[in-house]
KEVO-551050 format. One line per 3 residues: number of its first residue (from 1); their letters; for each residue x, y negated, z of N, C-alpha, C, O. Coordinates in steps of 0.05 Angstrom, whole numbers. Each point is the difference from the previous one (the first is absolute). Example, Ala and Ser with C-alpha at 12.3 -4.5 7.8 and 13.67 -1.06 7.14 Angstrom:
REM KEVO-551050
1	AS	264,114,156,-18,-24,0,18,-24,0,21,0,13  -28,-21,-27,16,-24,1,-15,-22,14,10,-22,4
//
This chain:
REM KEVO-551050
1	MKL	-62,-4016,-22,-20,3,24,-17,-26,-12,12,-21,-1  -40,24,-8,-17,-25,-9,-12,-13,24,-5,13,21  1,-38,-26,-10,-10,18,-35,-5,3,-14,-9,18
4	HPM	6,22,-51,-29,-7,12,-15,20,11,-23,-5,9  32,25,-9,-19,26,27,9,-10,22,-17,3,17  41,-17,-9,-2,-10,26,-19,-23,7,-12,-3,22
7	ISA	11,-11,-42,-16,-27,2,-35,9,8,-15,-9,17  13,30,-38,-25,11,-2,-14,17,31,-23,2,8  51,7,6,-7,18,26,-3,-22,19,-15,3,19
10	LRK	29,-29,-20,2,-24,19,-29,-11,2,-15,-5,19  11,4,-45,-35,-20,-4,-17,20,19,-20,-9,12  28,40,-8,-17,12,11,-3,-7,32,-20,6,12
13	HKA	35,-15,-3,17,-6,27,-1,-33,7,18,-8,15  -38,-11,-27,9,-26,0,0,-13,29,14,-19,5  -29,32,12,0,-13,27,27,6,6,14,-20,0
16	GVI	-3,42,7,27,15,14,18,-17,-19,18,-8,15  -13,-1,-40,12,-10,-8,10,-28,0,22,-10,-4  -50,-2,9,0,-33,9,14,-8,27,13,-19,7
19	LIA	-23,44,9,1,-6,26,37,5,4,16,-10,16  -13,23,-31,40,8,3,11,-25,-14,17,-14,9  -29,11,-28,17,-24,-16,2,-33,10,18,-16,-5
22	LQI	-47,11,22,-6,-18,18,26,-1,24,15,-19,4  -15,48,11,20,0,19,29,-13,-4,15,-16,11  -14,36,-37,33,-2,-6,6,-38,-4,18,-11,14
25	AVT	-35,-1,-32,-2,-28,-4,4,-18,22,15,-19,-2  -31,25,27,2,-18,19,26,14,15,18,-15,4  -16,34,1,30,6,14,21,-11,-20,16,-13,12
28	LAI	-12,13,-36,23,-17,-11,-5,-23,4,21,-10,8  -48,-12,-10,4,-18,5,14,-6,34,21,-10,8  -38,17,1,14,0,34,27,6,7,9,-10,21
31	VCN	4,24,-35,24,15,4,18,-12,-15,23,4,9  -25,-22,-34,13,-21,-13,4,-19,12,21,-13,-1  -43,4,18,4,-28,17,19,11,25,24,-4,4
34	ATF	-39,17,7,15,9,26,25,0,-1,13,-17,13  0,33,-28,29,9,-1,17,-26,-18,24,4,-7  -38,-28,3,7,-23,-7,5,-16,24,17,-17,2
37	IIG	-28,22,12,-6,-19,27,22,22,15,20,-11,11  -22,37,-10,18,12,19,32,-4,-10,18,1,17  -11,-5,-46,23,-12,-8,5,-37,7,22,-11,5
40	QRI	-42,3,-5,11,-23,8,7,-6,33,19,-9,12  -40,15,-6,5,2,38,34,14,7,15,-10,17  -8,38,-35,23,3,0,24,-14,-1,16,0,19
43	ARV	-13,-12,-41,10,-19,-10,7,-25,15,22,-11,-1  -42,4,13,2,-23,25,9,8,15,19,-14,6  -22,38,11,10,13,28,29,2,-8,15,1,19
46	NRP	-1,2,-50,26,8,0,15,-30,-10,25,-1,-4  -42,-20,0,12,-23,-3,26,-9,14,-4,-2,25  25,-4,-31,18,-6,17,-9,-32,6,-14,-16,-12
49	TGL	35,13,40,-8,-27,10,21,-22,-5,-5,-24,0  35,36,-7,19,-13,-5,16,-2,22,23,-8,1  -41,21,27,29,2,18,12,36,5,-4,23,-8
52	NES	22,-37,25,12,32,1,-12,9,27,10,-10,20  -24,25,-18,-23,12,17,10,13,23,-7,-6,23  24,22,-28,9,17,23,19,-19,22,15,-18,-7
55	DLF	-19,27,33,15,-5,23,-14,-33,-2,13,-19,11  -26,16,-18,-14,-29,4,-30,-1,17,-21,6,-10  24,-14,33,-34,-9,13,0,-29,9,19,-15,3
58	LIQ	-50,10,2,-10,-25,8,-6,0,31,-12,19,12  22,-43,0,-6,-8,27,-20,-17,-2,6,-15,-17  -34,7,28,-11,-17,9,-13,-1,24,-14,18,10
61	QRW	21,-46,4,0,3,31,-10,-30,0,2,-15,-19  -15,10,45,-8,-26,5,13,-10,36,4,17,17  0,-37,-13,11,-13,23,-26,-7,23,-19,-14,-8
64	ADA	19,21,27,-19,-8,22,5,-30,16,-17,-16,9  49,14,-10,10,-28,4,0,-25,-24,12,-20,7  -21,20,-26,9,-14,-15,-13,-19,-1,-20,-2,14
67	PNG	27,-17,-31,-22,-25,-2,-10,1,-27,12,11,-18  -33,-20,15,-23,3,-24,-7,-31,-13,-19,-4,-14  40,-16,23,-4,-21,-20,19,2,-22,17,18,-3
70	NDP	-22,-47,-19,11,-4,-24,18,-17,6,12,-9,-20  -3,-2,45,9,-24,7,27,2,-5,5,24,2  17,-37,-7,32,1,7,7,18,17,12,21,-5
73	ASV	-19,-31,33,15,14,21,-6,36,-5,17,17,-2  -42,-14,0,-13,26,-2,13,22,-21,6,24,1  -5,-45,-21,12,11,-31,29,12,12,6,24,-2
76	EKL	7,-38,12,34,5,13,1,16,10,16,17,-7  -41,-9,39,1,17,15,-3,30,-11,11,21,6  -31,-28,-23,-11,28,-15,25,13,-21,6,24,1
79	DAM	5,-40,-16,30,6,-12,19,4,15,19,10,-13  -13,-13,41,17,9,17,-5,23,1,15,17,-8  -39,-12,21,-4,27,5,1,22,-24,7,23,5
82	QRD	-13,-31,-27,2,23,-27,31,-3,3,6,19,15  10,-28,-20,29,-6,-4,11,22,19,17,16,-7  -32,-18,39,14,14,16,-11,30,-4,12,17,13
85	DLA	-34,-9,-29,-7,24,-5,16,12,-22,9,23,0  -6,-43,-19,21,11,-22,29,7,6,12,17,-13  -1,-34,37,21,9,4,4,28,21,20,14,5
88	VLR	-47,-12,3,2,23,20,-1,28,-15,13,21,6  -34,-24,-30,-3,23,-17,27,4,-17,7,23,-2  7,-40,-8,29,1,-11,26,7,13,21,4,-13
91	KLP	-23,-3,39,13,11,6,5,30,9,21,9,8  -47,4,-10,-9,29,1,23,11,-15,8,-13,-19  6,38,26,16,21,-11,-12,14,-25,13,7,-20
94	EVA	-36,-4,21,-22,18,-21,-10,-19,-23,-11,9,-20  16,-40,27,-15,-17,-23,21,-15,-16,16,-16,10  -18,22,-36,13,-16,-23,-7,-26,-6,18,-15,-8
97	SVT	-41,6,10,2,-31,-3,-33,-3,8,-14,20,3  2,-49,-1,-22,-3,10,-7,-28,-8,16,-18,0  -47,16,-10,-8,-27,-11,-24,-5,10,-12,18,12
100	PVR	3,-41,-13,-28,-5,15,-18,-5,-26,12,-16,-14  -37,23,1,-19,1,-18,-24,-1,13,-8,11,20  -7,-29,-40,-23,-7,1,-20,30,-12,-20,7,12
103	ALP	27,2,-29,-9,23,-13,18,23,-13,23,0,-8  -40,17,8,21,23,-18,-15,15,-22,-24,-1,3  33,16,-28,-18,11,-18,-19,11,16,5,4,24
106	LTN	-30,4,-37,-19,29,13,-10,-16,31,-18,12,13  26,-29,-6,-16,-4,34,-28,-19,-4,-13,-8,20  5,2,-45,-16,-12,-7,-6,-28,16,-22,-6,8
109	NGS	44,-10,-5,-1,-18,15,17,-20,-8,24,5,6  -29,-29,-19,15,-13,-12,-13,-29,-8,-23,-3,8  35,-18,-22,-7,-19,-14,5,-5,-26,22,4,-10
112	YNG	-43,-14,-4,1,-10,-32,0,-19,-5,-14,-16,13  32,8,-35,-8,-38,-9,8,-1,-30,7,21,-12  -9,-43,2,13,-2,-25,25,-14,-3,6,-15,19
115	IYL	8,17,-37,25,-16,-6,-1,-13,-30,-13,11,-18  25,-31,16,2,-18,-22,21,-10,-11,20,-2,14  -19,-3,-33,29,-8,-14,3,-36,1,21,-13,0
118	KPD	-48,6,1,3,-28,5,-16,-17,25,-24,4,5  36,-19,6,-16,-13,22,-25,-3,-2,-17,9,16  11,-26,-44,-26,-9,-4,-18,22,-12,-24,-5,-6
121	QQK	33,27,3,-18,24,-14,-32,7,10,-2,17,18  -18,-26,-27,-22,13,9,-6,29,4,-17,6,16  30,15,-30,-4,28,-6,27,14,5,20,-1,-15
124	ATT	-23,18,43,26,15,1,10,20,-21,-14,18,-9  38,-21,3,12,25,-21,-12,26,5,-10,16,-17  15,-14,50,-7,35,9,-4,-11,25,4,-23,9
127	EVA	-17,56,6,-4,-3,23,23,20,17,8,22,-9  -1,-33,31,16,19,9,0,5,29,-3,-18,16  7,46,-11,7,9,33,23,-16,17,23,-1,-9
130	FYT	-30,-9,31,21,-13,17,10,19,19,-14,15,14  44,-17,-13,13,17,22,19,-18,8,8,-19,-13  0,30,40,20,-18,14,19,18,12,-3,24,3
133	GDE	28,-40,4,20,16,6,25,-15,9,0,-24,-6  25,35,21,21,-16,-3,23,13,-16,-9,16,-16  40,-20,16,16,4,-15,-2,41,2,10,17,-14
136	QIL	-24,-15,33,11,32,-3,-28,9,-9,-4,24,7  -11,-32,-18,-25,7,-17,3,19,-29,-15,19,-4  36,-27,-13,-1,18,-24,21,32,15,-1,22,-12
139	STL	10,-22,25,19,32,19,-18,11,17,-1,24,3  -17,-42,13,-18,9,16,-25,18,-14,-7,22,9  -4,-35,-32,-21,17,-16,14,14,-25,-14,10,-18
142	GLR	38,-10,16,17,13,-16,-11,-12,-32,-1,18,-16  -6,-42,7,-8,-11,-19,22,-1,-25,21,-10,9  -19,15,-28,22,-3,-21,-3,-25,-10,-21,-10,-9
145	LIA	52,-5,14,2,-26,-18,5,4,-25,13,21,-2  -16,-31,-18,0,2,-24,21,-25,-13,19,0,-16  -28,-17,29,7,-29,-5,5,-22,18,-14,-4,19
148	GRA	35,-10,-27,4,-23,28,6,9,23,14,20,-2  -19,-26,24,15,4,26,-22,4,24,-23,-7,-8  23,15,27,-9,8,27,-8,-29,7,4,-20,-12
151	FTA	-21,24,40,6,-34,19,23,12,14,9,23,2  -3,-47,7,23,-7,20,-9,-11,31,-21,-13,-1  26,15,12,-7,-11,38,-13,-38,-10,-20,-13,6
154	ADV	42,9,-21,-5,-36,-8,-29,-1,-18,-13,-20,-5  7,45,-2,-28,-5,-15,-25,-1,12,-20,-10,-11  21,23,39,-14,12,12,-13,-27,28,13,-7,20
157	RHV	-46,-1,-30,-7,-9,20,-22,6,20,-12,22,-1  6,-40,20,-21,15,14,-18,-19,6,8,-20,12  -43,24,-19,-15,-17,3,-22,13,17,-2,25,2
160	GFR	-15,-43,10,-27,6,15,-14,15,-24,5,-4,-24  -22,20,34,-24,21,-5,-13,-12,-34,-3,11,-22  -4,-40,32,-23,-21,-16,18,-12,-5,-8,-24,-3
163	SSE	32,25,-1,14,-24,-25,3,0,-26,12,20,-7  -17,-34,-11,4,4,-29,24,-11,-14,-2,-6,-24  24,2,39,18,-7,-14,19,23,-24,1,25,3
166	EPV	6,-34,-16,9,19,-30,16,1,3,11,-22,5  6,47,-4,28,7,1,17,-8,-29,-11,-1,-21  36,-3,24,18,-12,-20,12,19,-16,7,-5,-23
169	AII	-3,31,36,13,20,-14,-26,34,0,-8,12,20  2,-7,-41,-20,31,-5,15,18,-23,11,-4,-21  -17,24,36,6,24,-20,-32,9,-11,-22,-4,11
172	VSK	27,17,-35,-31,11,-15,5,27,-8,22,10,-6  -44,0,8,8,28,-17,4,-4,-31,-1,-23,-10  5,41,-2,9,-6,-26,-34,5,-19,-2,-12,-22
175	AVA	-12,20,27,-23,-1,-5,-15,-36,-2,-14,-11,-17  23,0,42,-3,-30,0,10,-13,-21,-13,-12,-17  43,16,20,28,-15,-22,-11,-1,-22,-4,-21,-11
178	DKL	-5,51,-4,-11,1,-22,-19,-16,-9,1,-14,-20  -20,16,38,-35,-20,-4,11,-27,-2,-9,-13,-18  23,4,31,6,-35,6,18,-7,-23,-4,-20,-15
181	YPH	29,42,12,13,-5,-20,12,24,-20,21,12,5  -37,-9,-29,-6,26,-14,29,2,-13,7,23,-6  11,-42,0,23,1,-14,25,16,12,18,10,-12
184	GDA	-25,-12,47,25,13,13,18,-21,12,23,5,6  -35,-29,-3,20,-19,18,-17,-11,23,-2,-25,1  -8,37,13,-15,-15,26,21,5,21,-9,-3,23
187	LGK	34,9,-27,18,-5,23,9,-30,0,9,-11,-20  -10,1,41,9,-31,9,-20,-17,-12,6,-23,-6  -29,30,2,-22,-20,-12,-19,-5,32,-1,13,21
190	AIY	-8,-32,-29,-18,-12,27,-30,0,-13,-9,-4,-22  -1,12,49,-38,2,-2,-13,-11,21,14,-8,19  -34,6,-18,-17,-14,11,-21,21,19,-15,14,-12
193	LDI	15,-12,40,-19,23,9,-23,-14,11,4,-19,16  -36,26,-24,-20,-6,6,-2,-36,2,-1,-15,19  2,11,-47,-2,-28,-10,18,-19,25,-10,-21,8
196	GTT	33,29,2,15,-12,9,18,-20,-8,6,9,-22  7,-33,26,15,-20,-6,28,0,-1,16,-14,-11  -13,40,28,34,7,6,5,20,-16,-11,22,2
199	PST	36,-30,-26,-1,26,-13,22,26,20,15,-3,19  -23,28,-33,12,23,24,19,17,-26,-12,5,-21  37,1,21,22,0,-28,1,36,11,-1,10,23
202	IIG	3,1,-49,-4,36,-1,33,-5,3,16,-11,-15  -12,25,38,30,9,3,9,31,1,23,7,2  -46,9,-4,6,34,-9,-31,9,-8,-22,-10,7
205	IVE	29,33,-24,-19,16,-15,9,32,14,20,13,0  -46,-10,12,2,35,8,-13,17,-23,-11,-13,-18  12,39,17,-12,10,-27,-29,9,9,-17,3,-17
208	RLQ	13,0,43,-30,3,1,-11,0,29,10,11,20  -25,-21,-20,-17,-7,40,-30,-1,-10,-10,-16,-15  -1,34,27,-25,12,-5,-18,-28,24,9,-8,22
211	TPH	-29,0,-32,-19,-14,21,-5,15,25,11,22,3  -27,-32,15,-9,15,19,-23,12,0,-3,20,13  -11,-28,-24,-24,21,-7,-6,19,-19,2,-1,-25
214	VGG	-9,20,39,3,29,-11,-10,1,-36,6,14,-19  -26,-35,24,-14,1,-36,19,-8,-16,-4,-1,-24  27,-5,34,19,-13,-15,-8,-36,-6,16,-13,-14
217	ADG	-37,2,22,-11,-26,1,-16,-5,19,-12,16,15  11,-49,-15,-16,-11,13,-12,-31,-13,13,-21,0  -41,25,-10,-3,-18,-21,6,10,-27,-2,-18,-16
220	DVP	10,40,5,15,2,-29,25,-4,8,9,-11,-20  9,12,37,29,-10,1,12,29,-15,-6,22,10  19,-23,-28,16,22,-8,15,19,13,19,-15,6
223	AYN	-12,37,3,8,18,19,30,-10,7,6,1,24  10,-9,-41,27,-9,13,9,-23,1,24,-6,1  -54,-17,-1,8,-32,-4,8,-8,24,-18,-10,14
226	SLI	38,11,-5,8,-8,29,27,-16,4,18,4,-17  -14,-21,36,16,-24,6,11,7,30,-12,16,15  35,-28,-9,11,1,22,7,-23,13,11,-16,-16
229	EPL	-13,6,41,5,-22,11,18,1,24,-9,11,20  39,-21,-20,7,5,19,-3,-21,28,7,-23,7  -20,44,2,-20,-19,25,1,23,21,4,24,-3
232	RRD	-7,-41,27,-16,14,25,-22,-12,7,3,-24,2  -25,32,3,-33,-11,7,8,9,26,7,22,9  -12,-53,7,1,3,31,-25,9,20,-7,-19,14
235	YHR	-4,38,-10,-27,6,10,5,13,21,23,4,7  -50,6,10,7,14,19,-4,35,0,2,16,18  -7,-14,-44,-3,30,-14,20,-3,-20,2,-18,-16
238	TQY	13,38,18,31,7,-17,-10,19,-14,-22,11,3  43,-5,-23,6,23,-15,26,2,-6,11,-20,-9  3,43,13,27,11,-8,10,23,-23,3,24,2
241	AVR	-1,-38,-21,8,34,-16,24,6,9,16,-19,4  -8,49,0,31,5,14,6,24,-25,-16,16,-9  41,-18,3,10,20,-9,18,16,20,18,-13,11
244	AKP	-21,39,-7,18,21,16,23,5,-20,1,-3,-24  19,12,43,20,15,-18,-7,27,-15,-18,13,11  26,-4,-27,-10,30,-12,-8,21,21,19,7,14
247	GHE	-40,2,-9,0,24,16,-5,-8,32,1,17,18  -5,-45,-13,-7,-10,25,-22,-11,6,0,-11,22  -25,8,-39,-24,-14,2,-15,2,21,-10,-19,11
250	QAA	3,54,0,-11,-1,21,7,-12,24,-13,-11,17  46,17,-19,13,-10,35,0,-28,-7,-2,-14,21  3,0,-41,-5,-26,1,-21,-12,10,-1,-18,17
253	MRA	-18,29,-30,-31,-4,6,-2,-1,35,-6,-20,13  10,34,-7,9,2,30,18,-14,17,-4,-4,23  24,-4,-34,17,-13,9,-11,-34,-3,2,-18,17
256	ARK	-12,17,-41,-7,-30,-3,-27,-11,23,1,-23,10  -21,38,-3,-17,6,14,12,-9,29,-4,-22,9  16,39,2,15,-3,28,16,-23,-6,-8,-19,13
259	ALF	25,14,-27,11,-31,2,-11,-25,0,8,-19,14  -28,18,-33,-17,-19,2,-21,-5,27,-8,-22,10  4,42,-4,-17,2,42,28,-15,9,-3,-22,11
262	AAD	21,29,-13,24,-8,19,3,-27,-4,-4,-13,21  10,1,-43,-2,-26,-2,-26,-16,10,4,-22,11  -24,29,-14,-29,-10,7,-11,18,3,-4,16,-18
265	ALR	-7,-12,43,-22,18,7,-29,-8,-8,-19,12,-9  22,-39,16,-29,-18,-5,3,5,-37,12,-16,-16  -22,35,10,-18,8,-31,-7,22,-3,5,20,14
268	AVD	-22,-20,-39,-16,17,-5,8,18,-26,1,-11,-22  7,42,26,8,17,-30,-23,20,4,-7,12,20  -6,-12,-48,-25,30,12,21,18,-11,20,1,-14
271	DED	-41,20,35,12,30,7,0,8,-36,20,9,-11  -43,-12,-2,0,13,-22,12,-17,-27,14,11,-17  -19,-34,16,3,-17,-31,27,-29,11,3,-20,-14
274	GIR	7,25,34,14,-18,10,23,-2,-17,8,-19,-14  3,47,20,25,10,-21,-1,22,-19,3,23,9  -6,-26,-33,-5,22,-16,17,-1,-22,9,-21,-9
277	TFS	-5,43,1,21,12,-20,-12,-17,-30,-23,-8,3  34,3,-30,-7,-8,-19,-19,27,-11,-24,-1,-6  40,24,4,-18,19,-9,-33,7,14,-19,11,-9
280	DIR	23,-23,35,-27,8,9,-18,-28,-9,-25,0,0  41,-22,-6,-17,-21,-15,-14,8,-28,-23,-8,-6  39,25,-11,-7,4,-22,-19,22,6,-21,-2,-13
283	ARA	23,27,31,-23,20,-1,-26,-14,6,-21,9,-8  25,-33,23,-26,-10,12,-12,-23,-23,-24,-5,-4  43,-4,-7,-7,-19,-23,-24,21,-23,-22,-10,-7
286	YQG	28,30,1,-2,14,-20,-18,27,7,-6,18,-15  0,-23,42,-17,22,5,-30,-1,-13,-11,21,-6  2,-38,3,-22,-3,-26,2,8,-19,-17,16,-8
289	DIG	32,-23,-5,6,14,-26,4,27,-4,-11,14,-16  27,-8,34,3,33,0,-22,21,13,-2,25,1  -17,-48,10,-28,22,4,-16,-5,-19,-18,16,-7
292	MAV	23,-42,-7,-18,4,-31,11,27,-17,-13,19,-11  33,-24,12,11,22,-22,-6,22,4,-8,13,-20  11,1,47,-8,20,8,-31,8,2,-9,23,-3
295	LMG	-3,-46,7,-35,9,-5,-2,-3,-29,-23,6,-6  38,-13,-17,-11,-4,-26,13,28,-5,-17,15,-10  33,-6,12,17,26,-8,-18,23,14,-2,21,-12
298	VVC	-11,-24,35,-21,21,11,-27,-1,-15,-13,21,-1  2,-42,-10,-28,-10,-11,12,19,-29,-12,19,-9  39,-31,-3,8,17,-29,-4,33,4,-19,11,-12
301	LIL	36,2,27,3,23,5,-34,12,3,-8,20,-13  -8,-34,30,-30,12,2,-11,2,-26,-6,21,-12  2,-48,1,-10,-6,-32,9,25,-15,-18,13,-9
304	LGI	43,-4,6,9,14,-25,-9,35,9,-7,18,-15  11,-17,46,-10,26,13,-33,4,-4,-8,23,0  -11,-42,-2,-23,8,-2,-5,-3,-30,-20,11,-10
307	TAL	35,-23,-4,-5,4,-36,13,27,-11,-7,9,-21  26,4,37,9,23,-10,-14,27,13,-1,22,-11  -10,-32,39,-24,24,7,-25,5,-20,-12,21,-6
310	GIV	6,-54,-5,-20,0,-13,0,19,-31,-17,16,-9  38,-23,1,9,13,-23,1,26,-1,-6,12,-21  14,2,44,5,26,9,-33,13,6,-11,20,-8
313	GLT	4,-36,21,-40,15,2,-15,-2,-23,-19,15,-5  26,-35,-12,-9,-6,-27,7,27,-24,-13,10,-18  33,-7,25,9,18,-18,-5,36,11,-10,18,-13
316	SFW	18,-18,34,-13,26,9,-27,1,2,-8,23,5  -12,-43,-9,-27,8,-3,-8,1,-29,-22,9,-6  36,-17,-11,-3,6,-32,15,31,-5,-12,19,-9
319	VGQ	36,-18,15,9,28,9,-20,21,-3,-2,18,-17  -15,-25,40,-24,26,17,-17,-4,-18,-15,19,-3  10,-37,-11,-24,0,-19,6,10,-21,-21,8,-11
322	RQR	44,-2,-5,13,-2,-23,11,35,1,7,10,-22  -7,2,43,12,26,-7,-5,17,-17,19,11,-10  -39,-5,3,-12,12,-24,14,-15,-32,13,10,-18
325	QIG	-20,-31,21,7,-7,-29,43,-2,5,14,1,-20  -6,-3,39,32,7,4,2,28,-11,16,5,-18  -37,21,33,8,20,0,-5,7,-35,11,20,-10
328	VRR	-26,-33,-4,-7,7,-35,20,-13,-8,8,8,-22  4,-28,32,31,-7,-18,18,11,-1,12,4,-22  -2,9,53,21,19,3,-7,23,-14,18,15,-5
331	ALG	-44,-7,-2,-10,23,-13,7,4,-31,5,21,-13  -7,-51,3,3,-6,-24,32,-6,-5,5,1,-24  11,-4,36,27,8,3,17,-30,3,19,-10,-11
334	ARK	-35,2,32,20,-31,15,15,9,22,-10,11,20  37,-16,-24,15,10,28,-6,-24,23,-12,-21,-3  25,32,24,-6,-16,28,4,-30,-8,-16,-18,2
337	QDI	53,18,-17,1,-28,2,-17,-23,-23,5,-25,-3  -21,40,-8,-23,-17,-24,-18,-4,19,-13,-21,-4  4,36,29,-25,-14,20,14,-19,11,-12,-21,3
340	LRY	36,23,3,7,-17,21,9,-31,-13,-4,-20,13  15,20,-34,-2,-16,-20,-16,-18,-2,5,-24,1  -33,39,-7,-31,-9,-10,-7,-15,27,-6,-24,-4
343	FQA	7,31,32,-10,-21,20,22,-16,9,-7,-16,17  35,14,-25,20,-23,7,-10,-18,-28,2,-24,6  -9,26,-27,-4,-7,-20,-25,-21,7,1,-24,0
346	ENL	-20,38,4,-30,-3,14,8,-29,26,-5,-24,-4  14,35,23,5,-24,25,17,-22,-14,-1,-22,13  16,22,-36,18,-16,-7,-14,-23,-14,7,-23,0
349	IIA	-34,36,-16,-19,-20,-11,-16,-23,15,-7,-22,-6  5,43,35,-19,-14,14,17,-23,15,-10,-22,7  38,30,-3,16,-15,19,5,-26,-7,0,-21,12
352	GGG	10,33,-50,3,-27,-21,-19,-19,1,6,-24,6  -30,31,-10,-20,-20,-1,-4,-14,34,2,-24,-1  -5,32,23,3,-8,21,26,-28,2,-3,-24,4
355	AVL	25,39,-10,19,-19,2,-1,-19,-20,13,-21,7  -22,20,-26,-2,-28,-17,-21,-19,7,1,-24,-8  -24,35,28,-15,-14,11,11,-15,31,-4,-22,10
358	GIV	22,50,0,15,-13,23,18,-22,-4,2,-18,17  16,17,-47,13,-24,3,-16,-25,-8,12,-21,3  -35,20,-11,-15,-23,-7,-6,-7,33,2,-23,7
361	LAI	-7,40,8,-10,-7,26,22,-12,19,-5,-18,16  29,31,-18,29,-12,11,-2,-23,-4,-3,-14,20  5,3,-47,7,-30,-7,-16,-19,11,9,-20,11
364	SLN	-38,28,-12,-19,-12,7,-4,-3,32,-12,-18,10  23,36,1,9,-1,30,14,-23,4,-8,-21,8  37,30,-19,20,-19,0,0,-37,-5,15,-18,7
367	LWL	-36,19,-22,-7,-27,-8,-23,-14,17,-3,-24,-1  -12,39,16,-16,1,23,23,-12,21,1,-24,7  19,46,1,17,-9,24,18,-25,-6,8,-15,18
370	ITR	-1,11,-46,15,-30,-3,-12,-20,6,10,-16,16  -42,11,-29,-16,-18,15,-3,-4,21,5,-23,9  -14,45,8,-6,2,25,23,-10,26,0,-19,16
373	YEM	18,41,-22,26,-3,18,21,-4,-8,18,7,15  -12,-18,-41,30,-13,-9,21,23,-4,24,1,2  -44,16,-8,27,30,-14,7,-4,-25,-14,-8,-19
376	DRL	41,17,21,15,-1,-29,-15,23,-16,-9,21,9  10,-32,-39,-10,17,-17,15,28,-7,25,0,-2  -43,26,-1,8,23,10,16,5,-28,-7,-9,-22
379	PVT	31,26,28,19,-1,-28,-10,27,-12,-11,17,14  16,-15,-38,-9,21,-17,16,24,8,-8,22,-3  32,-27,13,19,25,11,-21,12,18,-11,21,-9
382	YVL	0,-32,39,-20,16,13,-21,16,-14,-1,24,2  -16,-37,-17,-22,5,-17,12,33,-16,-9,22,7  26,-27,-25,11,29,-16,8,21,30,-17,18,5
385	VCL	36,-20,11,3,18,21,-23,6,10,-8,22,-8  -9,-35,23,-33,10,8,-11,15,-20,-8,23,4  5,-38,-30,-14,20,-25,12,30,2,-12,21,2
388	LAV	41,-26,-4,11,37,2,-2,10,26,-7,24,1  10,-33,19,-6,15,23,-29,15,1,-3,23,7  -21,-43,-15,-30,6,2,2,29,-22,-4,23,8
391	LVL	11,-29,-36,-3,20,-19,22,28,13,-7,23,-1  31,-30,11,10,25,13,-10,14,20,-2,24,-1  -7,-40,23,-18,8,25,-19,23,-16,3,24,3
394	GQL	-24,-37,-22,-24,13,-15,6,30,-5,-16,18,5  45,-11,-17,6,23,-16,10,10,16,4,23,-7  7,-30,40,9,18,18,-19,12,14,0,23,10
397	AVL	-23,-45,-8,-35,12,12,-9,18,-16,-11,19,10  12,-21,-34,-16,26,-16,6,21,-3,-14,19,-6  45,-20,10,15,26,-5,-7,28,19,8,23,-7
400	VPA	-23,-27,31,-5,22,18,-26,7,-12,-2,24,-6  -19,-39,1,-22,20,-5,2,2,-43,-16,12,-13  33,-22,5,9,8,-32,15,27,-1,-2,18,-17
403	RRA	15,-20,38,19,37,9,-20,12,6,2,23,-10  -29,-27,27,-19,18,3,-10,7,-23,4,24,-8  -18,-44,-8,-14,6,-23,20,23,-16,-9,22,-7
406	SNV	33,-30,3,16,15,-29,2,27,11,7,17,-16  -11,-9,42,-3,29,15,-28,12,-3,-5,22,11  -12,-35,-25,-26,15,-2,2,14,-19,1,-8,-23
409	PPV	-1,42,32,4,24,-27,-21,-6,-16,-19,-15,7  21,32,-40,-26,-4,-10,-12,13,-1,-17,-4,-17  15,34,37,-30,11,4,-18,-21,15,-23,9,3
412	VAT	28,-34,9,-27,-11,-1,-16,-5,-11,-22,-4,10  28,1,-35,-20,-8,-23,-8,18,-6,-12,-1,-21  13,29,34,-25,19,-8,-13,11,24,-12,22,0
415	RNV	15,-37,16,-23,10,26,-28,-29,-6,-3,-23,-9  -8,45,20,-33,-8,-3,-8,4,-31,-17,-15,-8  24,29,-4,-4,3,-37,-22,33,7,-9,12,-18
//
């Protein structure tokens, strides 16, 4: 099968050829970048937090009768109320462990600061997210300790909400340990928090602990740069992370609400957000990412559908115009499969030209997105897969009108003669 007759035939239909080629190019450019965005969103949704998320829930409450001051008497009163709550929750038969927390991964609520290797260091070695908890934080959150030890009751302090007192002992994520000490000797080393003068010793390293914000960072903080302080923050609002015994999550949530109000009725626990499972926290946190992925997927399907219909329509129009020519070829001995292959090859030429332009547009669009929205560079794999998908789609779309053309009988060539 020679290309010259095909190209000559296509030159007679320049408008249609250009239109389909441009449609394929635009579709390829958009689909490449859209599928890349979908892939990134799916990867982020499936990113592990480092927590054992099953049977874990969060309680957020506030006392109506709690002091608001930061003076020693108020701090002691608030801490006593917090310790009473912890004791009540830990006595529940459905509960395995409880810890007071300031934030959890995916809650979009937390604080970030720099950490330093020297007290007089001007620029932070790295930025981290700060978590707080007591001696039960590792077991409650299900964090995997890979080096060192967990907190003990002796490590835990309590301070007022506005206190800047530095902890003596801390636990860091492996990402932070590797950043501070790339040779793997972070355990036992002293670091300084937020330009402090009191050193904090790394007593433990956990495998992974995601930062509180869904995007993985606040101020360009890497997704797993996290640090835990052995600390109870005393404030009139508190948060408790609770691990229920396996299979008792819902029962523990109901029992926890009832027990807290029985201990002190002058408190507020929101009906919807006051007690939430971590699975619900995850679902809400990634709702926007899932919505974006679905929207991009729908856009891709619509574009591919429109492109396929355009190919079908144009090829059908050409078949109608060329029926006599097809009949002549059939009369001269062309087989049905020869006619079918001719139209498929003709469509492949158009799709190939559009695909080359589409690759250029896809890369240009990606570079623009990188500049404007800090998107990652489009991998070659996505371009090749989308290119193959568009070419296959074109061949499938042309199949129906091409089969109709192959069924044109030779007698058509003798009509109107």
